[in-house]
C-alpha positions in Angstrom: -37.5 56.7 4.1 -36.0 54.9 1.1 -35.8 51.2 0.3 -33.8 50.5 -2.2 -24.4 48.8 -3.7 -22.2 49.6 -5.5 -20.8 50.1 -9.0 -22.3 51.5 -11.8 -21.0 52.9 -15.2 -21.0 56.7 -14.4 -19.1 57.5 -17.5 -21.9 57.0 -19.9 -19.6 54.3 -21.6 -20.7 50.7 -22.1 -22.1 49.4 -18.7 -19.6 47.2 -16.8 -21.0 44.1 -15.3 -23.0 44.3 -11.9 -20.7 43.9 -9.0 -20.2 41.4 -6.2 -19.2 42.0 -2.4 -20.5 43.9 0.6 -21.1 47.7 1.1 -22.0 49.5 4.2 -23.6 52.9 3.9 -23.8 55.1 6.7 -27.4 57.0 6.7 -27.8 60.6 7.9 -30.9 62.8 8.3 -30.1 66.7 7.6 -26.3 65.6 7.9 -26.6 63.8 11.2 -26.1 59.8 11.7 -29.3 58.0 12.3 -27.9 54.4 11.1 -26.9 52.2 8.3 -27.9 50.5 5.1 -25.8 47.3 4.4 -25.9 45.5 1.1 -24.2 42.0 0.1 -24.0 40.9 -3.4 -22.9 37.2 -4.2 -23.0 35.6 -7.7 -23.6 32.3 -8.9 -21.6 32.1 -12.3 -22.9 28.6 -13.3 -26.0 30.1 -14.9 -24.2 30.1 -18.1 -26.0 31.5 -21.3 -29.0 32.9 -19.0 -26.5 35.1 -17.4 -24.8 35.1 -13.9 -27.3 34.6 -11.1 -27.2 37.0 -7.9 -28.1 37.1 -4.5 -28.6 40.6 -2.9 -29.4 40.9 0.9 -30.0 44.4 2.3 -30.7 45.4 5.8 -31.5 49.1 7.0 -32.1 50.3 10.3 -32.4 53.8 11.2 -33.4 55.8 14.6 -34.3 59.5 14.7 -33.8 61.2 18.1 -34.9 64.4 19.5 -33.8 65.7 22.8 -32.4 62.3 23.5 -35.7 60.6 22.9 -36.2 58.1 19.8 -38.9 59.9 17.8 -38.8 57.4 14.7 -37.6 54.2 13.9 -37.2 52.4 10.5 -36.3 48.9 9.6 -36.1 47.3 6.2 -34.8 43.7 5.2 -34.8 42.3 1.7 -33.6 39.4 -0.2 -33.6 39.3 -4.0 -32.6 37.0 -6.5 -31.4 38.1 -10.0 -30.7 36.4 -13.4 -28.6 39.0 -15.2 -30.1 42.3 -15.1 -33.8 40.7 -14.1 -35.3 40.5 -10.8 -36.5 36.9 -10.2 -37.5 37.0 -6.7 -38.0 39.3 -4.2 -39.0 39.0 -0.1 -39.0 42.2 1.9 -40.2 43.3 5.4 -40.7 46.6 6.8 -41.2 48.4 10.0 -41.8 52.1 9.4 -42.2 53.5 12.9 -44.6 50.5 14.0 -46.4 50.4 10.7 -45.5 46.9 9.3 -45.6 45.9 5.5 -44.1 43.1 3.4 -43.7 42.3 -0.4 -42.9 39.1 -2.2 -42.6 38.4 -5.8 -42.3 35.0 -8.0 -41.4 34.5 -11.5 -43.3 32.5 -14.0 -41.9 32.7 -17.6 -41.6 36.4 -18.6 -44.0 37.6 -15.9 -43.3 38.4 -12.2 -46.0 38.3 -9.7 -45.9 41.1 -6.9 -47.6 40.6 -3.8 -48.3 42.9 -0.7 -50.4 42.5 2.2 -53.2 44.2 0.4 -52.4 43.9 -3.4 -51.5 41.7 -6.2 -50.1 42.7 -9.8 -48.3 40.9 -12.7 -45.4 42.7 -14.3 -44.2 41.8 -17.9 -40.8 41.5 -19.4 -37.5 42.1 -17.4 -38.2 43.8 -14.2 -35.6 45.7 -12.0 -35.9 47.3 -8.4 -34.2 50.2 -7.2 -31.0 48.5 -7.5 -28.4 51.2 -7.3 -25.6 48.7 -7.2 -26.5 47.5 -10.9 -25.1 49.9 -13.9 -28.5 48.7 -15.8 -30.5 50.9 -13.8 -29.2 54.0 -15.5 -31.2 53.0 -18.5 -34.5 52.0 -17.1 -38.1 53.7 -17.3 -39.6 51.5 -14.6 -38.3 50.2 -11.2 -40.3 48.1 -8.3 -40.1 49.5 -5.1 -39.0 46.9 -2.8 -40.9 48.5 0.4 -44.1 49.3 -1.3 -44.3 46.8 -4.1 -45.4 49.5 -6.5 -44.0 49.7 -10.2 -42.8 53.1 -10.5 -42.4 55.2 -13.7 -39.2 56.7 -13.6 -36.4 58.7 -15.6 -32.8 58.4 -15.0 -30.5 61.2 -16.1 -26.9 62.5 -15.8 -26.7 65.6 -13.9 -23.7 67.8 -15.1 -20.5 66.3 -16.4 -18.7 63.5 -15.6 -16.9 63.8 -12.2 -18.1 67.5 -11.4 -19.6 66.7 -8.4 -18.0 66.0 -4.8 -19.2 63.5 -2.3 -17.4 63.1 1.1 -16.4 59.5 1.8 -14.8 58.3 4.8 -13.5 61.9 5.9 -12.2 63.1 2.4 -13.8 64.8 -0.6 -14.3 62.3 -3.7 -14.7 63.5 -7.3 -18.1 62.3 -8.2 -20.6 61.9 -11.0 -24.1 62.5 -10.1 -27.2 60.6 -11.5 -30.9 61.6 -10.9 -33.9 59.4 -10.4 -37.2 61.2 -11.2 -40.8 60.0 -11.3 -40.7 58.5 -7.7 -42.1 60.0 -4.9 -39.0 62.3 -4.6 -36.0 62.8 -6.8 -33.3 60.5 -5.9 -29.8 61.8 -6.5 -27.1 58.6 -6.7 -23.4 59.4 -6.8 -20.5 57.5 -8.3 -16.8 57.7 -8.1 -14.5 58.1 -10.9 -13.7 54.3 -10.9 -17.8 53.5 -11.0 -18.2 52.8 -7.5 -21.6 53.9 -5.9 -20.5 55.9 -3.0 -23.6 58.1 -2.1 -27.4 58.9 -2.4 -29.4 62.0 -1.4 -33.3 62.0 -1.4 -36.0 64.2 0.3 -38.4 62.5 2.8 -41.4 63.4 5.0 -41.2 66.9 6.1 -38.8 68.0 3.4 -35.8 66.6 5.4 -32.5 65.3 3.5 -31.9 61.5 3.7 -28.3 60.9 2.3 -26.3 57.8 2.5 -22.3 57.7 2.4 -20.3 55.0 1.8 -18.2 53.8 4.8 
């Protein structure tokens, strides 16, 4: 599954400031509801010249049922600290159908130390996770996976023209602009409204099934 809300520059113009607030996404597998992924972004603007400091809390809970019996469970929680567009701390735990894992990071100057239960690495410079809520993700070439702790080389590009797509949000079709992240395990399509709000996500997961997020 994905670990990863909610505005971005979908027009290709100058990126807006990262948002604050709470966003709830409905998670669907092949179009059927399986759970939710919630994000909460708060800001401490007193950071001054260093850029606003943000705290991001995310919580995903999925259950896939077959003939009324739960065949798969997934739970992921993460706490992230940001300064400007740079990740300064991350602590995550994941239960992927009984397989537990965790990731933690610590910043020391321009180096981010990343530890999992089995590995450790150091990343130089300004590091971003798969932070779809942050407009700066559209210019990144490397993103940190909050579930695995791996730094993944990526390409982010707009697909089609601005507003040429459509995503159903809260029961109605909304004109949307599509961005595609490639280089990860599977391509990830991220959708933004005309106002720049992150409203959806689509990606293939195990077995070629389609995982989707839609803003509630």
